N, C-alpha and C positions, 0 to 999 in steps of 0.2 A: 638145846631144849630149855624152855623156861617153865619153871614150876612155881605156883603160888600154893603155899601150905598153911591152912588155918589162918589166913590173913584177916586181921582186924585193924581198922584205922579210925581213931577218934580225934577230932579237932576240938579245941576249946574256944568258943566265941562268946565274948562278953560274960565270961565266967560260967558258961553253960557248956556242957559236953555235947558234942554232936558226932554221931556215928556215920562216917562216910563209907566204910566198908565192913561188912559183917560176915565173918567166917567163910572167906573166899577160898575154894580149893579148885584149881584148874591147871591144865598143862597145855603148853603151846609147843608143837612139834617143830624140830629143825627143818627149814626150808619151805614152810607153809605160809600162806597168807591168812592171818588170823584176825577176825574182827571183834571189836568190843563195842556193842550197841547199848545205848541207853538215852533217856531224855535228860534234859538239863538237871544236874544235881544227883544223878544216878550213881556217880562215883567212878565213872570210866576214865577221866583224866587222872585221878588219883591213882588208880590201878596201873595206868600206863607209866606214870612217873616213878613207880616203884621199880621198874625194870632198869632204869639208870640211876636209881637210888637218889633222885631228886626229892623224893619223898620216902620216909622210912615208916614201916608198919608199927602200930602200937604193940601188936603181937603177931606171931607167925613168922614164916620164912619165905624168902624169895631166892630161888636157886636157879642160876644161869650156867648152863654147861657144867653141871656138877659142882659149882661154887656157890656157897652160901654168902650172899652179898653183905650180911651182917659182919662177916669175918674179915672183910677187906679194910686195910688201913688207907691212909690218904694217898700214898704212892700207888698201890694196887687198884684203888677205886678210880683214880685218874686213868690208869691203863684200861680198866673196864670200860669207862665212858668213851674212850676212843674207839671201842669196838661196838658202840651203839650209836648209830646215826639217828637224827631226829629232824622231822620237817613239821611245820606249823601252818595253821589256818591262814595267817596273815604274812607269810613269807619270811619276815625278819631279815630282809636284805639291807645292806648299807647303801644308802643313796648316793654316797660319794665315790663308790667303786663300781667299775664295770662288771658285766656278767663274769667275765674272766677272773677278775680281781676278787669277786665275792666268793667264787668257787675255790680259789687259791687260798683264801684266808686261813683255814684250819692248818694247812701245810706250812704256811708262813709262821704261824704261832708255834709249830713244832720245830722251827728252825731249819726247814728244808731249803735247799738252794734253788735259785731260779731254774737252773739246768734240770733239777730233779722235778720241780713243780710243772713246768710247761707241758711235758708230754701227757702227764696224768690229766691235767685240766683239759687239754685238747681232746683227749679220748673221751672224757665225760661230756664235753660239749657235743661231740658227735652222737654219744649215746642218747642224749636228751634232745637231739635234733635242733641245736642252737649254734651250729658251726658259724653261721653267718651273723650271729648276734654277740659275739664275744666282746666287742668294743662297746656295746650298748650299755647304757645306764638304766636302772630300774624304772625311771620316769619314762623311758623310751620303749618299755616292754608292756605287753598285755598281761593281765592276771595269770593266764595259763603259762605264759612265758616266764613270768616271775617264779611261778611254782616249779618249773623245769629247773631254773637256776638253783633254787633252794634244794631240790632233789639231788642235783649234781653235787652241790656243796656237802650234803649229808653223806654222800657216797665217796668223797674224795679221800678218806682214810681207809677205804675198803672194809667197812664194818660188816660183820656177818649178820647183824640185826639192824633193821630200820624201823623206827617208831614214827607213826604218822598221826599227828593230832588234828583231827578234823581237816585233812588236807585239801578237800574240795568245797568246803562251805562257802567260801568267798568267790566261787567260780560260777560262770553260767553253765547250763546243761551241756553244751557242746565241748567246753573246756574240761568240764568234769569227766566226761566220757574219755577224752583224750589222755587226761592225766591217770585215770584208773587203768587204761590200756597200757600206758607207759610203765606203771608200777608192776603189772603183770608180766611185762617183758623183762624188767629188771630182775624180778623174782626168778623167772625162768633162766635168763642168761648168767646171772651172777650168783644164783643159789642163795640169795639173801632171805633170811626170815623176816617177813613184814608183819607188824602189828599195827592195825589201824583202828582208831576210835572214830565213831560217827553216830549221829542221831538220825540218820537216813537208812532205812531198811534197803532202799534201792542200791546203796553202796555195797552192802553185804552181798546182795544178789549178783552184782556185776563182777566182783573181784575176789571174794573170800572163799577159802576151802572149808574153814569151819569158823564158828563165832560163838561168842558168849553174850547173853542178854542180861543186863543189869537193871535192877529197878529199886530205887531208894536204898543203894548200898548193898542190895542182896543179889547174888547170883541165882537167877530163877531158871536158867536153862542154858546148856551149851552143848554143841556137837556139830555134825556136818551141816552145811547150808541146805542141802536137800531135805534133810530130816526137819530142820527148823521151819522151813516153809511148807512142806508137805504134811508133816505130822507133828506140829508143835504140841507139847505136853502141857505147858503152863498156860493158864487162862489169859494172863498178861501178854504172853508171846503171841497167842492167837489174835488178840486185839491189834498188836503191832503189824502182824502179817496182813490182816484184813484191811487196815488202814493203808498199807503200802500197795496193796493190790486193787484198792479202791472197790472192794467187795464186801457185801453183807451176806454172810453165809446162812443157809437155813439152820434152824435150831437143832435139827438132828445131827448135823455135822459138827 
């Protein structure tokens, strides 16, 4: 379980304070797929990066599995990050390494032997349906295939939490659907808690159990996907829903 308690985050830009997050309180349940939605500058990336402590809050607490991340020292923080996988919008693959070698990299950095690494990587290549692409370099892969390699690499240390930073924004609609379906399958098979940030309401509809809606650093609404789409409480959420459904609702609704 991931808890954000009274989170505030302020950045200083050119001598001026800028509030990226304002008094955020929310809980992400173990084993769910949780979405964080917002337009550019809403604070969603900052909120996501608090989970692996790549950002620290100005005030408030981030608690993961009953551990306050502020209490971790350098050693325990490193261990925590091994339990939090992350995938990115632009894949972040090494062009000089094959798909197999990209996936293996985190285990190599941990000092694992070739004999230990090979079966783990082979299993993950099968999971992401790239068994026949193990020897391919990133330049030989499509965007969707690159993201599959990145997903496998993020899972190679068997993390219970997977953070997804706009994982489909660089993909075409067909690849987007396939990647989201793969993430749902991974969530179901591996019981991984998935936190995904996006600026597309369609992504929330397709994959998430619950979601939070951010607007200019404020948490304006969060809860089950059905409730967010069927009975949005905040006016701004209603706007987002209408835009995603391409509907102009009657004034009475």
